[in-house]
N, C-alpha and C positions, 0 to 999 in steps of 0.2 A: 602593120602592127608595131614594128620597130620604130617607125616614124612617130606614131602616136605616143609611145613610151618616152621618146626623147623630149616630148613637150613637158614632161613632169620631172622636176629636179629630184634626184635621189635624197632620201631622208635617212640620216644615220641613226643608230640606236641612241646616241647621245641626244639628238634632237627630240626623239620620242620621249626620252626620260625627262627632258626639260618641260615638255608639254604635260606630262603626267604629274610632275611635281607641282606645276601651276594649278592644275585642276584639283589636286588633292587639298590645296589650301592649308597646308601644314599638318594634315593627318598622316599617321604612320604608314609608310609605303607597304611594309611587309604585312602589317596587320590588316590593311584594307584590301590589298590586291594579290598577295601570295597565299596560296593554300597548300596543304600537305595531303598526299594520298595516304591510304591506310598503311603503306609501307614506309612512310616518312619522307617521301620524295617531294621536295619543294617545287611547286608549279608556279611559274611566273605568268604575268598577264599576257605576254606575247613572246614570240620567238622569231628571230630573223636568221638570215644566212650566217651572220657573224656569231650568233649564239651557238651554232653547231659546227664551226669551222674545224675544230679538232676532233670531231666525231661523225664525219660523213661515212655512213656505213654501207650504202649501196643496196643491191638486190639481195634479200635473204637467200641463202643456199637452198636449192630445190623448190623455190617458190613456184606454185602451179599457176597457170594462166586461166584455169577454170576449176570448178569443183563439181562433185556428184551430189545430187539431191537424194537423200536416204529416207526411207520409211521403215518402220519396225513392225514385224509380225510376231505375236506372242500367244495366239490362241492355242489352247491345249490340243484341240483336234487338228491333226496335220492337214487334212483336206481343206478345212476352213482356213487354215493359215496359208495354204497355196492359193486359194481363191482370193484372199486378201492381198497377197503379194501381186497377183495378176492385176487386180483392180488398181493398185498403187502404181505399178509400172505403166499401165494403160493411161493413167491420169498424169503422168509426167515424171514420176520418180525414176532415178537412174541406178538405184541400188536398194538392197533390202538388208536390214539388220534382223537376224533371227535369234530370238532368245530361247534357249533350251537348257536351263540350268538345273543340274541335279545337285542337291545338297543333303547328303546323308539319306534320309527317307522321304524327302519332299522334292517336288519339281516345280519350277516356275517357267511358264512358257510352253512351247510345243513339246508334247510328250512323244518321245521316240525311244522305245524301250529295247531295241535290238539293232544289230547291224543291218538286217534286211529292211527294217523300217526306215533307217537313215538313208540307205541307197534308194529306196522307192521315193522318199521325200526329195532327195537330192536330184534325182532324174526329172521330177516334175518341176522343181525349182529352176533347173538349167534350161528347161524347154521354154520358159517364159521370155527370156531375153539373154542371149549369150554375151551381150556387151555390158550387162549390169555388173555392178560391184556388190559383193556379198560380205557381210560382217557377221560372224557366227559366234555368239556368246554362249559357250558350252561349259565353262568352269573347269573343274578338275578332270573331266573325262574326255578332253579334247581329242586325244589320240584315236579313240574309237570312232569319233565323228570324222576325223581327218582322213583316216584310211578309206572309209566308205565314201566320203564326199569326193575325194580326189580320184577314186576309182571311177566314179560317175563322170567326172570331168574328162578323164582319159577315154572312157567309153564313148562319150559324146563328141570327142575330138574338137574341143573348143578351148579358146584362151580365156582365162578367168582372172579377175582381180578382186582383191579384198583381203580379209584376214580372219583368223580365229582369235577371239578376244580372251584367250586364256592368259592369266597373269598371276602366278603364284605369289609374287612379292606383294601385289595388291591384296590378295587373299590374307596374307599375313598382316597387312596393315589394318584391315577392317575386321578381321576375325581373331587376330592374335595368334594364329598358328597356320602352318602349311596344311594342304589337304592330305599330306602323307609325310613320311620322314623327309628330311632335307635331301638326303642322298637319292631317295626314290623320286622325289619331286623333280629334281634337276636332271636326273637320268631320263625321265619321261619327256622333259622339255628338250633335252638333247636329241632324243629320238624324233620328236615332233619336227624339229628343225631339219633333220635329215630327210624325213618324209616329204616335207614341202620342197626342199631343194631337189630331190630326185624326181619330183613331179613335173619339173620344168614349167611351172606356172608362175604367175605374179601374185599368188595367194600366200600371204605371210603367215608364219606359224604361230606367232604369239604377239601380245600387246604389252605395252608399258603404260600404266594408267596414272594420269595426274588428276583424273576426275574425282577420285576419292578425297584428295586433299582439299579440293574446292568444297565438297560436301561436308568436310569436317570444320570448315571455317578458316582455313589457312589463307594467308595473303598471296598475292600473285608471285612475289619473289620466292616464297616457299614452294608454291606449285612448280615453278620452273626448276628450282634447285633439287627438290626431292625427286621429281620425275627423272632428271639427269642422273641423280645418285642411284636410283633403281636400275636405270639402263646400264650404268657403269658396273653395278653389282652383277647383273646378268653377264656382261662381257667378261668380267673377271672370273666368275665361277665356270662359265661354259667354255672359255678358252682352256681352263685347267682340265676340262673333260675331253679336250682334243679338237674342238671346233676352232676355225679361224675367226678372227675379229670381223672380217668382211662378211663371212657367212652369217654370223649372228646378227650383225647390224642390218643386213639385207632382209632379214626375216622379222624385223620389229615394226609393229604398227603402234604409233603413239595415240593414246586415247585421252583427249583433253576435253574439259568442260569450259564453256564460255559464259561468263557472267554479264551483267548489264552495265558495268562500269566501262563505257564505250571505248574511249581512247586508250586507257590502260590495257584493256583486253586485246586491242589490236596490237599494241606494243608487246604484250606477253607472247603472242604467237610468233611475231617476227624475231624477238629475242631468243626464243627457244630454238628456232632454226639455226641461228648463228652459233649458239652454244653447243648444240648437238654436233654441228660440223666441227667445232673446235675439239670436242671430246673424241670424235672419230679420228681426227688427226693425231691426237695423243695416243690412241691405240694402234697407230700405224696403218690405218685404212687409206689406200690410195684415193686421190681426189676423184677419179673416175668411178670408184666403187661406193662413194659416199651417197647417202640418200636420206630422206626424211619424209615419211608418210604419216600424215596427221588425220585421224578420224575424230571429228568434234561433235559434241552434243550441247544443246542449249541447257542452261542451268536448271537443276531441280532444287537447288539450295534456296533460291529466292522466290519460289512459286507459292501462290496463295491457295488456301483451302476455301476461304470466303471470297466472294466477288472474283471468281476464277477467270473471268473474261479479261481482267487486267493483265493476266499472264500473256495474252496475245501481244500486248505492247512490248512487254519485256523480251519475249522470245524473238520478235522481229528485230529489235535493236541488237540483241545478242547474235542473231544470224548474220547481220550485216558486219558486225565486228569480226566474227570468225572468218567470213569470206574475205574481207579486206586484209585481215591478218595473215591469211594464206593457208586455210585448211584444204585438204584434198577431198574430203567428204564431210557432209554435215547432216545430222539428224536434228530437226527442230521438234522438241517435245510438244505434244498436244497441251492445250491450256488446262485440261482437266487431269493432268498427269499425277497430281497428288493422290487422287482416289481411284484412278482407272488407267488402263492402257490406251485410252482414247476411243471415241466412237467415230462413225463415218464423218460427222461434221467437224469435230475437233481435229481429226487427222487431215481433212481437206484444207482447213484453214492453215495448219502448220505447213503443209506441203506448198500451198499457194504463196505463202510468205516468201519462200525461196524462189518460186517460179517468177514472181513479180520482180524480185531483185535481179534475176537473170534477164528476163525478157523486156522489162520496162526501165530498169536502172542500168542495164548492160554491164553488170559487174563481172560477167564471164568473158568480156571482150578485152579487159585490161589486165596486164600483168603487173602485180604490185601496185594497186590503185593509190596507196598512201604515199608512194615514193614522191619526195619533194616537199612533204609536210615537215617543217622544221620541228614542230611540236612533237610529232610522232617519232621522228628521229631521235629527239632528246629523250623521250620516254623509253624507246627501244634500247638506247645506250645505257640509261640508268638502270633499267630492270636487268639487262644483261650483265652489267658490271657487278651489281649487288648479288644477283643470283649465283654468279660464278664464285663470288667470295664465300657465300654460304655453302655452295657445293664443295669447295675446297675444305671448309671446316668439317663437313661430314666425312670426307675422305680421310682427313687427319685423325678422325675418331675411329677409323677402321672400316669405313664404308657404311652404306645404308643399313645392312643387316645388323652389324655390330652396334651401330648408333641406335637402332630401333630396339634391340634387345636391352640396351642400357637405358631405355626410356627417354633418350635425348630428343628424338624426333617428336614423340608425343608431347613432351614438355614445351617444345617450341610452338607446336600447333595450338596447344591449350592456352598458352599465354595470349596468342593473337585472337583465338576464338572467344576468350573471355572478354577482351576489349570490344570485339564486334557485338557480342551479345549485350554488353552493357550499353553500347551506343544505340542499339536497336530498341532496347527496353526504355531508354530515356529519350527516344525519338530524335537523337542526333543523326541517326540514319533512319529516315522515315520509310515506311513500306506502304506504297499506294494500295488502297483497298483493305489494308489491315490496320495499321496505326495512323494512316493519313487518309482522310476522306472515306471512312468505312461506310458500308451500307447497313445501318442499324436495324432495318426491318427484315433483313435476310436471316431467316431462322432455320432453314433446311438446307444445309450445305450438301454437296454431292456425297452420296454414300459410297464407301469403298467397294469396288468390284474386282479388286486384284485378288487372284486366287492362287493359293499354293496347294497343289494336289499332294495329299499324303499317300504314300505307297508302302507296302510291306518290306520291299527290298529295293535297293538301288540297282539299276540294270547293268552297271559296269563297276562292280565292287573291286576289281583289280586295281583301280586308280585311286581308291580311297583307303587311307590307313590312319595310323596314329602319329601325329606330328611329334617329333622329338625336340622341337623348338616352340616354346610358349612365351608370349609377351603380352603386354597390355595393349588391347585393341584401341584404335583411334575411333571414337564415337562420331557418327555422322548425324547431322541435324539440319533442320530448315530454319531460315531466318524468322519466319512468322509463327513458329510453333508455340512459343510461350503465350502470345496473345490469343492464339486459336484455342489453347487449352482453357483459358479463362472463359472465352465465349462458349465453348462446348459445355462447360460446367453450367453456365446460365441456361443454355438450351435444355440440358438434362433436367435441371431444376424445374423449368417450365413444363416439361413433359409430365413430371411427377405431381406438380401442384397447380398447373394451369395458370401460374402467375410468374412474372419475372420482375426484377427491380425496376421501379419507375422513377424517372427524374423529371421534376416539374421545373421548367425554365420560367422564372419570374423576371421579365425584362421591363425595366422602367428607367426614367430619367434621360440622361444625355443620349441623343439618338445614335450618334456614331459609335459610342462605346458600347451601348447595349446591343447593337447589331453585331459588332465584332465579337463580343463575348458570348452572345447567343450561338454564333457559328462555332466558336471555340468549344463551348460546352457540349454542343451536339456531337462534335467529332470526338471529344475527350471520352465521354461516357458511351458513345456509340461503338468505340473500340471493343468494349466488353459485351456489346449486344444488349445493353439496358434499353428499356422502353423510354423514348424521349417524348415528353408531353410539352409541346410548344404552342400555346394558344395565341401567340403574337404579343407585341408590346402593349403595356398598360400605361395610360396617362397618369394613373394614380394607383397606389397599392390597394385602395378600397375596391377598385374595379376587379382586382385579381382575387379577392378573398373568396367569393362564391365558387369560382372555378377551381381554386386551390382546394377548398374544403371537399369537393367531390372527386378530386383526382386520385386519392389514396396513394399519394406519392411517398416514396421512401426517402427521397432526397429533394430538397428545395434548393435550387441554384439561383442566387440573386445576381442578375446581370445589369450592371450600371457603371458609373464612373467611380474612380477611387475617392473623389471629393464628396460623393453623395452617400457612400456606403454607411458611414457611421450613423448618420441621421436616420437612414432607412431602417437600419437594424435596431437602433435604440427605440424607435417608435413602433416597430411592427413585429419584432422577433417573438415576443411573448404571445401575441395574437396568433401568429402562424403556428406556433408550437402547441397552442391549445386546440387549434383546429385539427392538427395532425401530430398528436403527442409522440408517436413513434418515429417521426421523420427527423432527418438531420438537415441542418442549414449550412449551405456551402456558399462561399463567395467566389465568383469568377474574377480572379485578379489577385494582386498582393499589395494592398495599400499599406506599405510598411510603417507609415507614421501612426497607424491606428490598430495594429494587429492585436495587441493585448486588450485594448478596450473592446474590440469586436468580439474577441473570445469571451470576455466577461459578460458581454451582452447576448451571448447565445450562439455565436458562430462556431460550428464544429470543425470546419476544414476550409482550405483555400486551394483552388486549382488555378494554375497559371503556366506560362510558357516554360518555366524552369522546374515545374513539378516532375518528379520521377514517374512517368506515365505508368509503367508496368507495376511498380511497387504500390502506387496509389490505388490502382484498379484492383490489384490482388487483395489489398486490405479491405476495400469496399465489397468485393465479391465474398470474401470470407465472412465479413460482418453480416451482410444482408441475406446470404444463402443459409446461414446457420440460425 
């Protein structure tokens, strides 16, 4: 191999730049080849060893050589949940996430109402596979579950790994308050850490969640910095209660969500490990005691309600990014997670995505697979540097809790979320299956089967109280929800009236332009679920008139070339509007030299690549449904 490489002369970055300048033929280098991430990080077209000479970062601390495949059980009946867990483990899962969340007087997931029920459930769970990892999402009543579960672990004399996913700071973030007074909340967390420590297991007492920031529309730098800030807040408060920094850090499980922005997501996970190691050093934790356990989940933020099978593609990309980035455990959400907890098929597909990555891509055989990628090293360094800077700003504001109470965290997230929402609405950030290539004939999306059981009393009232800290909650949302709301309005209208808005595509003239604009129009109005009537191209407008008259269309979209539009409209608009007096005439394109003349001749609107997709469709939905 070395002999082969010697036959090729090395090419310096300067040589590459000369070739690029030549190929650009005078075009602006930065405008043509450099793009910016959501966080404003400039990405160049290529990276070499010289590009990262001063930022070689090596192996992220605590980087695992393999990961655990996790499935979730959340059926309310505990016996059914155990049977599900057994099926998943027999099918290749290496761990189970159990959801059993009590919130006031409602429960989501497995209903366990007493200590005896928890012990019975725990015993059955541990019998399935003693080598499995378990992640138990129990909310504010974790201590009751913890004592019972760890008692079962001791009785069965097995070593266990995993974590309780209790996280009071995340509860404050998304609910605007703690589950109890601040003093009581952190006193319970202090006790929880001591319970886990005394059990001599590898089962961690609590989690630090960055997933909520992802669901709120924060960018990756914010996810890293805010998650670190929460961890720092826990270390600060709990050390004041008498626990050592090492004890606290050893009981933390980081809960992160992975999005579909592939390379930046890999860098996010790697950067986080470096910064958490740096923060542990700051708190005086010895090198041998430092650790970083990351439980990851694929994103719910960018999942579709409509055309849900597209979510399979997203989640597979996300799974690969999390694995290469260095998660310890991974839950791939089923493609129908928007409306359900998944059925046998969607769960199997989600699980098999990970099994394929392990057994056919061999990702579990390589430690830090992205090592040696100059591009990923560059991103890792940039995300780490900027996230640490933001973390220091939060610390200077008094820490996460103080900054959150002062609404500074919320304002930072809202600013970024508004930009994201605007980019999605205007299709600068297209969503496959929703704003890009929608399926306009899909009229019956999956109905929600997520159940929240109402109960008269919470089973563990001693853990729930009145918070003495109130703040503005961070709203979570999904990227596609604005467009889905439009489409659901159309579906509801169709159920009530047996009709929905109809768009007639009148394609004529220049072959290439009419074809391109027909496709554009179909996608444009298909986003709102309008009925698209496309009889094919017409050699003349006379051929279209009979079909048009019988179409009962609400919108006529003329698809041709800019040069032909004025003549077509002046000669035919009056005829078309007499045939369909209530219909509106729309031009696909924006022939800027003739806009005013076209409007005077009867054109009501123009749709084109620079149209504000959501605002335009919202106006049409409001107009046609009323």
